[in-house]
Backbone as a printed PyTorch tensor [residue, N CA C, xyz], in Angstrom:
tensor([[[ 82.3000,  99.6600,  92.5780],
         [ 82.3260,  99.4590,  91.1610],
         [ 83.7410,  99.1010,  90.7660]],

        [[ 83.8510,  98.2550,  89.7780],
         [ 85.1470,  97.7560,  89.3260],
         [ 85.3610,  98.1220,  87.8610]],

        [[ 86.5340,  98.6480,  87.5780],
         [ 86.9360,  98.9540,  86.2090],
         [ 88.0580,  97.9900,  85.8500]],

        [[ 87.8490,  97.2210,  84.7860],
         [ 88.8490,  96.2410,  84.3660],
         [ 89.9580,  96.9260,  83.5820]],

        [[ 91.2010,  96.5900,  83.9100],
         [ 92.3210,  97.0650,  83.1050],
         [ 92.3220,  96.2340,  81.8210]],

        [[ 92.3530,  96.8470,  80.6680],
         [ 92.2670,  96.0780,  79.4320],
         [ 93.5070,  95.2240,  79.1810]],

        [[ 93.2900,  94.1120,  78.4850],
         [ 94.3950,  93.3510,  77.9120],
         [ 94.8350,  94.1550,  76.6850]],

        [[ 95.7460,  93.6230,  75.9010],
         [ 96.1130,  94.3540,  74.6880],
         [ 96.4840,  93.4050,  73.5630]],

        [[ 96.4120,  93.9400,  72.3740],
         [ 96.8580,  93.2760,  71.1590],
         [ 97.6240,  94.3220,  70.3730]],

        [[ 98.8900,  94.0670,  70.1480],
         [ 99.7490,  95.0430,  69.4570],
         [ 99.6420,  96.4190,  70.0960]],

        [[ 99.6160,  96.4460,  71.4330],
         [ 99.5640,  97.6630,  72.2490],
         [ 98.2420,  98.4270,  72.1410]],

        [[ 97.2310,  97.8260,  71.5450],
         [ 95.8900,  98.4160,  71.5120],
         [ 95.0460,  97.7380,  72.5890]],

        [[ 94.1890,  98.4870,  73.2930],
         [ 93.3970,  97.8930,  74.3640],
         [ 92.3830,  96.8660,  73.8420]],

        [[ 92.2190,  95.8040,  74.6180],
         [ 91.2640,  94.7450,  74.3030],
         [ 90.4350,  94.4880,  75.5540]],

        [[ 89.1210,  94.5190,  75.4210],
         [ 88.2410,  94.3070,  76.5660],
         [ 88.1710,  92.8410,  76.9350]],

        [[ 87.9800,  92.6150,  78.2200],
         [ 87.9050,  91.2510,  78.7410],
         [ 86.7780,  90.4660,  78.0950]],

        [[ 85.6390,  91.0970,  77.8680],
         [ 84.5080,  90.3610,  77.2910],
         [ 84.8320,  89.8660,  75.8870]],

        [[ 85.6770,  90.6010,  75.1320],
         [ 86.0920,  90.1440,  73.8080],
         [ 87.0330,  88.9550,  73.9110]],

        [[ 87.9120,  88.9860,  74.8950],
         [ 88.8190,  87.8550,  75.1260],
         [ 88.0110,  86.6330,  75.5570]],

        [[ 87.0650,  86.8300,  76.4660],
         [ 86.2300,  85.7240,  76.9380],
         [ 85.4670,  85.0990,  75.7650]],

        [[ 84.8760,  85.9380,  74.9270],
         [ 84.1230,  85.4350,  73.7810],
         [ 85.0160,  84.6170,  72.8530]],

        [[ 86.2290,  85.0950,  72.6120],
         [ 87.1590,  84.3720,  71.7450],
         [ 87.5720,  83.0270,  72.3460]],

        [[ 87.5300,  82.9370,  73.6760],
         [ 87.8410,  81.6810,  74.3670],
         [ 86.5840,  80.8400,  74.6050]],

        [[ 85.4340,  81.2910,  74.0830],
         [ 84.1970,  80.5450,  74.2460],
         [ 83.5800,  80.6760,  75.6300]],

        [[ 83.8590,  81.7750,  76.3030],
         [ 83.3350,  82.0010,  77.6440],
         [ 82.5270,  83.2940,  77.6710]],

        [[ 81.8280,  83.5030,  78.7700],
         [ 81.1710,  84.7890,  79.0000],
         [ 81.7600,  85.3780,  80.2680]],

        [[ 81.7590,  86.6870,  80.3390],
         [ 82.2770,  87.3760,  81.5110],
         [ 81.1100,  87.5940,  82.4620]],

        [[ 81.2260,  87.0590,  83.6700],
         [ 80.1870,  87.2480,  84.6730],
         [ 80.3140,  88.5940,  85.3450]],

        [[ 79.6120,  88.7540,  86.4440],
         [ 79.5570,  90.0280,  87.1370],
         [ 80.8460,  90.4840,  87.7820]],

        [[ 81.7100,  89.5770,  88.1710],
         [ 82.9670,  89.9630,  88.8210],
         [ 84.0460,  88.9480,  88.4430]],

        [[ 84.4540,  88.9360,  87.1790],
         [ 85.3640,  87.8920,  86.7170],
         [ 86.8120,  88.1100,  87.1440]],

        [[ 87.5130,  87.0190,  87.2750],
         [ 88.9710,  87.0630,  87.3960],
         [ 89.5480,  86.8480,  86.0110]],

        [[ 90.6810,  87.4680,  85.7270],
         [ 91.3060,  87.2990,  84.4140],
         [ 91.5640,  85.8280,  84.1350]],

        [[ 91.9750,  85.0890,  85.1580],
         [ 92.2460,  83.6630,  84.9800],
         [ 91.0020,  82.9210,  84.4960]],

        [[ 89.8220,  83.3470,  84.9440],
         [ 88.5700,  82.7230,  84.4860],
         [ 88.2850,  83.0710,  83.0290]],

        [[ 88.5910,  84.2910,  82.6420],
         [ 88.3560,  84.7450,  81.2730],
         [ 89.1620,  83.9120,  80.2860]],

        [[ 90.4030,  83.5980,  80.6450],
         [ 91.2740,  82.8630,  79.7210],
         [ 91.3250,  81.3650,  80.0170]],

        [[ 90.5880,  80.8980,  81.0360],
         [ 90.5100,  79.4700,  81.3220],
         [ 91.7610,  78.8970,  81.9620]],

        [[ 92.3900,  79.6630,  82.8500],
         [ 93.6040,  79.2070,  83.5320],
         [ 93.3340,  79.0550,  85.0220]],

        [[ 94.2670,  78.4430,  85.7060],
         [ 94.2010,  78.3770,  87.1630],
         [ 94.4290,  79.7800,  87.7180]],

        [[ 93.9180,  80.0360,  88.8820],
         [ 94.0090,  81.3770,  89.4680],
         [ 95.4500,  81.8750,  89.5880]],

        [[ 96.3780,  81.0120,  89.8930],
         [ 97.7650,  81.4380,  90.1250],
         [ 98.6730,  81.2480,  88.9150]],

        [[ 98.0860,  81.2240,  87.6960],
         [ 98.9480,  81.0750,  86.5230],
         [ 99.8620,  82.2850,  86.4080]],

        [[100.9780,  82.0930,  85.7670],
         [101.9130,  83.2060,  85.5690],
         [101.4220,  84.0900,  84.4320]],

        [[101.3510,  85.3940,  84.6720],
         [100.9200,  86.3410,  83.6460],
         [102.0210,  86.4970,  82.6150]],

        [[101.9680,  85.6800,  81.5840],
         [102.9780,  85.7380,  80.5360],
         [102.2820,  85.8530,  79.1900]],

        [[102.8920,  86.5680,  78.2760],
         [102.2470,  86.8080,  76.9920],
         [102.1000,  85.5360,  76.1730]],

        [[102.8620,  84.4740,  76.4710],
         [102.7000,  83.2490,  75.6780],
         [101.3190,  82.6210,  75.8570]],

        [[100.5450,  83.1150,  76.8250],
         [ 99.1840,  82.6320,  76.9910],
         [ 98.2090,  83.3670,  76.0840]],

        [[ 98.6730,  84.3000,  75.3110],
         [ 97.8110,  85.0810,  74.4380],
         [ 97.1140,  84.2150,  73.3970]],

        [[ 96.1810,  84.8170,  72.7000],
         [ 95.4390,  84.1580,  71.6370],
         [ 95.6510,  84.9860,  70.3720]],

        [[ 96.3420,  84.4220,  69.3680],
         [ 96.6620,  85.1960,  68.1660],
         [ 95.4350,  85.9030,  67.5890]],

        [[ 95.6270,  87.1750,  67.2690],
         [ 94.5690,  87.9800,  66.6980],
         [ 93.5720,  88.5170,  67.7030]],

        [[ 93.6870,  88.1060,  68.9790],
         [ 92.7410,  88.5540,  70.0030],
         [ 93.4620,  89.3360,  71.0940]],

        [[ 94.4630,  88.7250,  71.7080],
         [ 95.2350,  89.4150,  72.7380],
         [ 96.6290,  88.8240,  72.7900]],

        [[ 97.5960,  89.6780,  73.1160],
         [ 98.9720,  89.2050,  73.2400],
         [ 99.6320,  89.6610,  74.5340]],

        [[ 98.9120,  90.4500,  75.3240],
         [ 99.4420,  90.8920,  76.6140],
         [ 98.2990,  90.9390,  77.6090]],

        [[ 98.5210,  90.3090,  78.7640],
         [ 97.5010,  90.2860,  79.8150],
         [ 97.2580,  91.6950,  80.3570]],

        [[ 96.1690,  91.9010,  81.0950],
         [ 95.8970,  93.2290,  81.6590],
         [ 97.0330,  93.6990,  82.5700]],

        [[ 97.2470,  94.9870,  82.5630],
         [ 98.3050,  95.5730,  83.3790],
         [ 97.9860,  95.4250,  84.8600]],

        [[ 98.9230,  94.8540,  85.5950],
         [ 98.8030,  94.8260,  87.0460],
         [ 99.3190,  96.1470,  87.5780]],

        [[ 98.6970,  96.6210,  88.6270],
         [ 99.1770,  97.8370,  89.2530],
         [ 98.1310,  98.9200,  89.2530]],

        [[ 98.5830, 100.1390,  89.4710],
         [ 97.6430, 101.2550,  89.5270],
         [ 96.9050, 101.4140,  88.2030]],

        [[ 95.9260, 102.2570,  88.2140],
         [ 95.1020, 102.5260,  87.0390],
         [ 95.9870, 102.8610,  85.8380]],

        [[ 95.8290, 102.1310,  84.7250],
         [ 96.6090, 102.4660,  83.5270],
         [ 96.2290, 103.8600,  83.0110]],

        [[ 97.1790, 104.5810,  82.4130],
         [ 96.9060, 105.9510,  81.9520],
         [ 95.6740, 106.0860,  81.0630]],

        [[ 95.4630, 105.1760,  80.1090],
         [ 94.2870, 105.2860,  79.2270],
         [ 92.9920, 105.1960,  80.0170]],

        [[ 92.9630, 104.3030,  80.9950],
         [ 91.7760, 104.1530,  81.8360],
         [ 91.6000, 105.4110,  82.6850]],

        [[ 92.6940, 105.8960,  83.2670],
         [ 92.6240, 107.0990,  84.1060],
         [ 92.1270, 108.2940,  83.3090]],

        [[ 92.6010, 108.4510,  82.0850],
         [ 92.1820, 109.5830,  81.2600],
         [ 90.6870, 109.5250,  80.9440]],

        [[ 90.1240, 108.3360,  80.7900],
         [ 88.6820, 108.1990,  80.5690],
         [ 87.8940, 108.4110,  81.8530]],

        [[ 88.4920, 108.0620,  82.9740],
         [ 87.8320, 108.1510,  84.2750],
         [ 87.7640, 109.5900,  84.8080]],

        [[ 88.7930, 110.3730,  84.5820],
         [ 88.9060, 111.7140,  85.1640],
         [ 87.7070, 112.6250,  84.8580]],

        [[ 87.2470, 112.7410,  83.6030],
         [ 86.1170, 113.6550,  83.3700],
         [ 84.8370, 113.2120,  84.0800]],

        [[ 84.6390, 111.9100,  84.2140],
         [ 83.4550, 111.4190,  84.9230],
         [ 83.5730, 111.7650,  86.4010]],

        [[ 84.7210, 111.4940,  86.9980],
         [ 84.9230, 111.8210,  88.4110],
         [ 84.7620, 113.3150,  88.6650]],

        [[ 85.2570, 114.1290,  87.7440],
         [ 85.1820, 115.5840,  87.9150],
         [ 83.7420, 116.0780,  88.0260]],

        [[ 82.8260, 115.3920,  87.3720],
         [ 81.4140, 115.7920,  87.4270],
         [ 80.7570, 115.4270,  88.7620]],

        [[ 81.4700, 114.6560,  89.5850],
         [ 80.8820, 114.1730,  90.8350],
         [ 81.6490, 114.6570,  92.0680]],

        [[ 82.2690, 115.8150,  91.9460],
         [ 82.9290, 116.4510,  93.0850],
         [ 82.8660, 117.9650,  92.8990]],

        [[ 82.8810, 118.6700,  93.9930],
         [ 82.9740, 120.1300,  93.9500],
         [ 84.4270, 120.5690,  94.0860]],

        [[ 85.3330, 119.6190,  94.3330],
         [ 86.7290, 119.9760,  94.6080],
         [ 87.7010, 119.2510,  93.6760]],

        [[ 87.4080, 119.2190,  92.3710],
         [ 88.3240, 118.5830,  91.4130],
         [ 89.6840, 119.2640,  91.3830]],

        [[ 89.7470, 120.4980,  91.8650],
         [ 91.0170, 121.2270,  91.9100],
         [ 91.8060, 120.9240,  93.1810]],

        [[ 91.2070, 120.1890,  94.1380],
         [ 91.8660, 119.8600,  95.3990],
         [ 91.6540, 118.3820,  95.7110]],

        [[ 92.5930, 117.5690,  95.2510],
         [ 92.5030, 116.1210,  95.4510],
         [ 93.7420, 115.6000,  96.1710]],

        [[ 93.5750, 114.4380,  96.7460],
         [ 94.6520, 113.7440,  97.4410],
         [ 94.9530, 112.4590,  96.7030]],

        [[ 96.2260, 112.0560,  96.7590],
         [ 96.6610, 110.8500,  96.0600],
         [ 97.5900, 110.0490,  96.9660]],

        [[ 97.4420, 108.7420,  96.9180],
         [ 98.3650, 107.8460,  97.5980],
         [ 99.1410, 107.0650,  96.5510]],

        [[100.4570, 107.1280,  96.6170],
         [101.3260, 106.4100,  95.6860],
         [102.1860, 105.4580,  96.4990]],

        [[102.1980, 104.1880,  96.1240],
         [102.9670, 103.1930,  96.8580],
         [104.4260, 103.6200,  96.9380]],

        [[104.9600, 103.6430,  98.1500],
         [106.3380, 104.0870,  98.3330],
         [107.3620, 103.0520,  97.8680]],

        [[106.9200, 101.8910,  97.4500],
         [107.8220, 100.8350,  96.9980],
         [108.3390, 100.9800,  95.5810]],

        [[107.8200, 101.9390,  94.8260],
         [108.3620, 102.1790,  93.4910],
         [109.7400, 102.7970,  93.6740]],

        [[110.7600, 102.0700,  93.3540],
         [112.1150, 102.4350,  93.7110],
         [112.7760, 103.5510,  92.9450]],

        [[112.1920, 104.0310,  91.8960],
         [112.9240, 105.0050,  91.0900],
         [112.7150, 106.4570,  91.4880]],

        [[111.8900, 106.7260,  92.4810],
         [111.6430, 108.0910,  92.9220],
         [112.1200, 108.2700,  94.3540]],

        [[112.5670, 109.4510,  94.6850],
         [112.9430, 109.7740,  96.0630],
         [111.7520, 110.4560,  96.7200]],

        [[111.1010, 109.7260,  97.6130],
         [109.9010, 110.2440,  98.2740],
         [110.1790, 110.7600,  99.6810]],

        [[111.4420, 110.8980, 100.0500],
         [111.7820, 111.2180, 101.4380],
         [111.2170, 112.5550, 101.9260]],

        [[110.9170, 113.4750, 101.0460],
         [110.4120, 114.7860, 101.4840],
         [108.8900, 114.8400, 101.5900]],

        [[108.2040, 113.7320, 101.2760],
         [106.7480, 113.7130, 101.2960],
         [106.2240, 112.9860, 102.5230]],

        [[105.0570, 113.3950, 103.0270],
         [104.4440, 112.6490, 104.1290],
         [103.9740, 111.2800, 103.6300]],

        [[103.8580, 110.3550, 104.5440],
         [103.4230, 109.0060, 104.2010],
         [102.2600, 108.5890, 105.0930]],

        [[101.5470, 107.5540, 104.6830],
         [100.5020, 106.9420, 105.4940],
         [100.4600, 105.4560, 105.1740]],

        [[ 99.8730, 104.6950, 106.0440],
         [ 99.8280, 103.2440, 105.8860],
         [ 98.4460, 102.7810, 105.4480]],

        [[ 98.4360, 101.8080, 104.5620],
         [ 97.2440, 101.0410, 104.2260],
         [ 97.6180,  99.5890, 104.5240]],

        [[ 96.6640,  98.6790, 104.5540],
         [ 97.0480,  97.2960, 104.8120],
         [ 98.1120,  96.8080, 103.8220]],

        [[ 99.2440,  96.3940, 104.3440],
         [100.3600,  95.8170, 103.5810],
         [101.1220,  96.7930, 102.7050]],

        [[100.8090,  98.0910, 102.7360],
         [101.5030,  99.0520, 101.8760],
         [101.7120, 100.3660, 102.6120]],

        [[102.8670, 100.9530, 102.3870],
         [103.1070, 102.3300, 102.7900],
         [102.8510, 103.2030, 101.5760]],

        [[102.1830, 104.3130, 101.7810],
         [101.8200, 105.2090, 100.6810],
         [102.4170, 106.5900, 100.9130]],

        [[102.8450, 107.2230,  99.8480],
         [103.2790, 108.6100,  99.8680],
         [102.0400, 109.4550,  99.6220]],

        [[101.8480, 110.4840, 100.4220],
         [100.6910, 111.3640, 100.2860],
         [101.0380, 112.5350,  99.3760]],

        [[100.2830, 112.6810,  98.2980],
         [100.4750, 113.7560,  97.3390],
         [ 99.1650, 114.5210,  97.1990]],

        [[ 99.2380, 115.7500,  96.7170],
         [ 98.0430, 116.5730,  96.5400],
         [ 98.1400, 117.3140,  95.2220]],

        [[ 96.9600, 117.6240,  94.6630],
         [ 96.9110, 118.3850,  93.4250],
         [ 95.5140, 118.3660,  92.8520]],

        [[ 95.3980, 118.8240,  91.6430],
         [ 94.1170, 118.7730,  90.9320],
         [ 93.8640, 117.3490,  90.4560]],

        [[ 92.6200, 117.0260,  90.2100],
         [ 92.2760, 115.6930,  89.7300],
         [ 93.0710, 115.3280,  88.4810]],

        [[ 93.2550, 116.2700,  87.5850],
         [ 94.0110, 116.0000,  86.3530],
         [ 95.4570, 115.5950,  86.6310]],

        [[ 95.9790, 115.9230,  87.8090],
         [ 97.3480, 115.5450,  88.1610],
         [ 97.5090, 114.0370,  88.3670]],

        [[ 96.4170, 113.3150,  88.4590],
         [ 96.5060, 111.8580,  88.6370],
         [ 97.2910, 111.2090,  87.5040]],

        [[ 97.2520, 111.7770,  86.3110],
         [ 97.9790, 111.2060,  85.1710],
         [ 99.2870, 111.9350,  84.8760]],

        [[ 99.6400, 112.9320,  85.6760],
         [100.8320, 113.7340,  85.3900],
         [102.1480, 112.9640,  85.4160]],

        [[102.3060, 111.8880,  86.2000],
         [103.6050, 111.2020,  86.1690],
         [104.0260, 110.7150,  84.7890]],

        [[103.0730, 110.3610,  83.9200],
         [103.4560, 109.8770,  82.5960],
         [103.9930, 110.9900,  81.7030]],

        [[103.8000, 112.2430,  82.0870],
         [104.4050, 113.3520,  81.3420],
         [105.9200, 113.3620,  81.5360]],

        [[106.3790, 112.8710,  82.6900],
         [107.8210, 112.8180,  82.9760],
         [108.4410, 111.5220,  82.4950]],

        [[107.6650, 110.4510,  82.5510],
         [108.1880, 109.1200,  82.2270],
         [107.0130, 108.2700,  81.7760]],

        [[107.0210, 107.8260,  80.5280],
         [105.8740, 107.0840,  80.0110],
         [105.6040, 105.7920,  80.7790]],

        [[106.5720, 105.3140,  81.5340],
         [106.3860, 104.0860,  82.3080],
         [106.1280, 104.3630,  83.7870]],

        [[105.9440, 105.6120,  84.1440],
         [105.7120, 105.9780,  85.5480],
         [104.3830, 105.4050,  86.0360]],

        [[104.3620, 105.0590,  87.2960],
         [103.1520, 104.5380,  87.9090],
         [102.2620, 105.6900,  88.3420]],

        [[100.9650, 105.4970,  88.1920],
         [100.0020, 106.4760,  88.6660],
         [ 99.6730, 106.1580,  90.1190]],

        [[ 99.0600, 107.0920,  90.8320],
         [ 98.7080, 106.8310,  92.2240],
         [ 97.7690, 105.6290,  92.3660]],

        [[ 97.8990, 104.9420,  93.4940],
         [ 97.0260, 103.8050,  93.8130],
         [ 95.6810, 104.2900,  94.3410]],

        [[ 95.6910, 105.4030,  95.0480],
         [ 94.4970, 105.9380,  95.6930],
         [ 94.2970, 107.3810,  95.2660]],

        [[ 93.0260, 107.7740,  95.0180],
         [ 92.6860, 109.1540,  94.6750],
         [ 91.3910, 109.4930,  95.3870]],

        [[ 91.3100, 110.6850,  95.9300],
         [ 90.0460, 111.1660,  96.4790],
         [ 90.0620, 112.6860,  96.5290]],

        [[ 88.8830, 113.3090,  96.2880],
         [ 88.8150, 114.7650,  96.3240],
         [ 88.6580, 115.2630,  97.7540]],

        [[ 88.9680, 116.5240,  97.9620],
         [ 88.8610, 117.1390,  99.2850],
         [ 87.4530, 116.9570,  99.8690]],

        [[ 86.4140, 117.0260,  99.0270],
         [ 85.0410, 116.8900,  99.5420],
         [ 84.6200, 115.4270,  99.7500]],

        [[ 85.5110, 114.5050,  99.4560],
         [ 85.2730, 113.0610,  99.6500],
         [ 84.0670, 112.5550,  98.8640]],

        [[ 83.8420, 113.1200,  97.7000],
         [ 82.7180, 112.7290,  96.8660],
         [ 82.8380, 111.3310,  96.2940]],

        [[ 84.0330, 110.7920,  96.2610],
         [ 84.2960, 109.4530,  95.7330],
         [ 85.7020, 109.0520,  96.1550]],

        [[ 86.0530, 107.8220,  95.9050],
         [ 87.4160, 107.3320,  96.1410],
         [ 87.7530, 106.3160,  95.0640]],

        [[ 88.9490, 106.4130,  94.5190],
         [ 89.4680, 105.4810,  93.5290],
         [ 90.5700, 104.6900,  94.2000]],

        [[ 90.5520, 103.3750,  94.0330],
         [ 91.5800, 102.5520,  94.6600],
         [ 92.0660, 101.4480,  93.7480]],

        [[ 93.3190, 101.1520,  93.8730],
         [ 93.9490, 100.0530,  93.1550],
         [ 95.1110,  99.5520,  93.9840]],

        [[ 95.9130,  98.7030,  93.3950],
         [ 97.0670,  98.1540,  94.0970],
         [ 98.0390,  97.6200,  93.0680]],

        [[ 99.2940,  97.5250,  93.4300],
         [100.3260,  97.0480,  92.5110],
         [100.0760,  95.6260,  92.0390]],

        [[ 99.2740,  94.8480,  92.7580],
         [ 99.0210,  93.4540,  92.3980],
         [ 97.6530,  93.2170,  91.7540]],

        [[ 96.9090,  94.2670,  91.4610],
         [ 95.5640,  94.1050,  90.9050],
         [ 95.5260,  94.4100,  89.4100]],

        [[ 94.5390,  93.8310,  88.7190],
         [ 94.3080,  94.1150,  87.3010],
         [ 93.0100,  94.8970,  87.1350]],

        [[ 92.5940,  95.5550,  88.1950],
         [ 91.3630,  96.3460,  88.2000],
         [ 91.5660,  97.5830,  89.0500]],

        [[ 90.7280,  98.5600,  88.8000],
         [ 90.6360,  99.7590,  89.6130],
         [ 89.2370,  99.7810,  90.1980]],

        [[ 89.1160, 100.1520,  91.4580],
         [ 87.8230, 100.1850,  92.1360],
         [ 87.4360, 101.6260,  92.4300]],

        [[ 86.1500, 101.9200,  92.3070],
         [ 85.6360, 103.2630,  92.5630],
         [ 84.4570, 103.1410,  93.5150]],

        [[ 84.5110, 103.9240,  94.5770],
         [ 83.3750, 104.0490,  95.4780],
         [ 82.8330, 105.4560,  95.3670]],

        [[ 81.5240, 105.5870,  95.3500],
         [ 80.9290, 106.9130,  95.2460],
         [ 79.4220, 106.8260,  95.2310]],

        [[ 78.7980, 107.9120,  94.8480],
         [ 77.3420, 107.9820,  94.8150],
         [ 76.7810, 107.0360,  93.7590]],

        [[ 75.5060, 106.7290,  93.9040],
         [ 74.8400, 105.8930,  92.9070],
         [ 74.8610, 106.5710,  91.5390]],

        [[ 74.7470, 107.8970,  91.5020],
         [ 74.8060, 108.6210,  90.2250],
         [ 76.1650, 108.4310,  89.5500]],

        [[ 77.2500, 108.4890,  90.3210],
         [ 78.5810, 108.2530,  89.7660],
         [ 78.6990, 106.8310,  89.2410]],

        [[ 78.2780, 105.8650,  90.0360],
         [ 78.3890, 104.4610,  89.6280],
         [ 77.5780, 104.2170,  88.3560]],

        [[ 76.3630, 104.7390,  88.2830],
         [ 75.5340, 104.5700,  87.0900],
         [ 76.1980, 105.1890,  85.8640]],

        [[ 76.8050, 106.3630,  86.0340],
         [ 77.4830, 106.9930,  84.8960],
         [ 78.6780, 106.1630,  84.4390]],

        [[ 79.4310, 105.6150,  85.3690],
         [ 80.5720, 104.7740,  84.9930],
         [ 80.1130, 103.4860,  84.3200]],

        [[ 79.0420, 102.8910,  84.8240],
         [ 78.5170, 101.6640,  84.2080],
         [ 78.0560, 101.9050,  82.7750]],

        [[ 77.5850, 103.1030,  82.4810],
         [ 77.0950, 103.4350,  81.1450],
         [ 78.1940, 103.9500,  80.2180]],

        [[ 79.3700, 104.2190,  80.7560],
         [ 80.4560, 104.7990,  79.9720],
         [ 80.9690, 103.7890,  78.9440]],

        [[ 81.0220, 104.1730,  77.6880],
         [ 81.4750, 103.2730,  76.6380],
         [ 82.9780, 103.1320,  76.5150]],

        [[ 83.7470, 103.9560,  77.2530],
         [ 85.2050, 103.8880,  77.1600],
         [ 85.8280, 103.0050,  78.2380]],

        [[ 85.0080, 102.5670,  79.1890],
         [ 85.5140, 101.7740,  80.3060],
         [ 84.7350, 100.4660,  80.4000]],

        [[ 85.4220,  99.3830,  80.7140],
         [ 84.7490,  98.1020,  80.9580],
         [ 84.5260,  97.9980,  82.4590]],

        [[ 83.2770,  98.1250,  82.8690],
         [ 82.9510,  98.2670,  84.2830],
         [ 81.9430,  97.2160,  84.7380]],

        [[ 82.0090,  96.9260,  86.0480],
         [ 81.0800,  95.9830,  86.6710],
         [ 80.7640,  96.4670,  88.0690]],

        [[ 79.5360,  96.2720,  88.4650],
         [ 79.1330,  96.5800,  89.8370],
         [ 79.6630,  95.4570,  90.7260]],

        [[ 80.2060,  95.8280,  91.8700],
         [ 80.6590,  94.8480,  92.8590],
         [ 80.0060,  95.1700,  94.1860]],

        [[ 80.0770,  94.2160,  95.0970],
         [ 79.4590,  94.3710,  96.3990],
         [ 80.4750,  94.0050,  97.4760]],

        [[ 80.2500,  94.4720,  98.7040],
         [ 81.1380,  94.0560,  99.7890],
         [ 81.1960,  92.5240,  99.8420]],

        [[ 82.3680,  92.0120, 100.0470],
         [ 82.5560,  90.5690, 100.1080],
         [ 82.9070,  89.9240,  98.7970]],

        [[ 82.7560,  90.6460,  97.6760],
         [ 83.1660,  90.0940,  96.3790],
         [ 84.6900,  89.9520,  96.3510]],

        [[ 85.1980,  88.9810,  95.5950],
         [ 86.6620,  88.8700,  95.4620],
         [ 87.2440,  90.1330,  94.8360]],

        [[ 88.4640,  90.4500,  95.2030],
         [ 89.1840,  91.6060,  94.6740],
         [ 90.2720,  91.0800,  93.7540]],

        [[ 90.2660,  91.5670,  92.5050],
         [ 91.2500,  91.1210,  91.5110],
         [ 92.0910,  92.2790,  91.0370]]])
């Protein structure tokens, strides 16, 4: 399942389907932001591409944005027995933190710092710094689901039970789409 990071207008979240509609398009099952705004895939994400009154900032690239994470956490908590014992992977390339005392692990093309805590701790970095990055990867001790993102993506991906996916698809606070193996990753 894919959760789209919202665009924004005056720092308020704007859903992709609203941007697509304003551009005379519809959002398909697994859209790329470039398709929503009618640009080439490799266009530069710059606010001058905005549409007055609709959006002025493209979706946030990187880990799950705090607003999205805050909406996601209560849903995830209902689908694990270990919300108090979760693991997090944070890209070690964020230069402003000293991660030397933490264990690390590798994912394709990224080194990750391994952190642990309660599910609610996924958003704790913004308590110290409003611009802090959230973890790229989250999973509970019981492995009931996994949340994944990347510094170069404008979406967060969730794998889990069909009940979890159905609840996320029905959630009115998140713009979500079902994806399948082999679908493009944005």
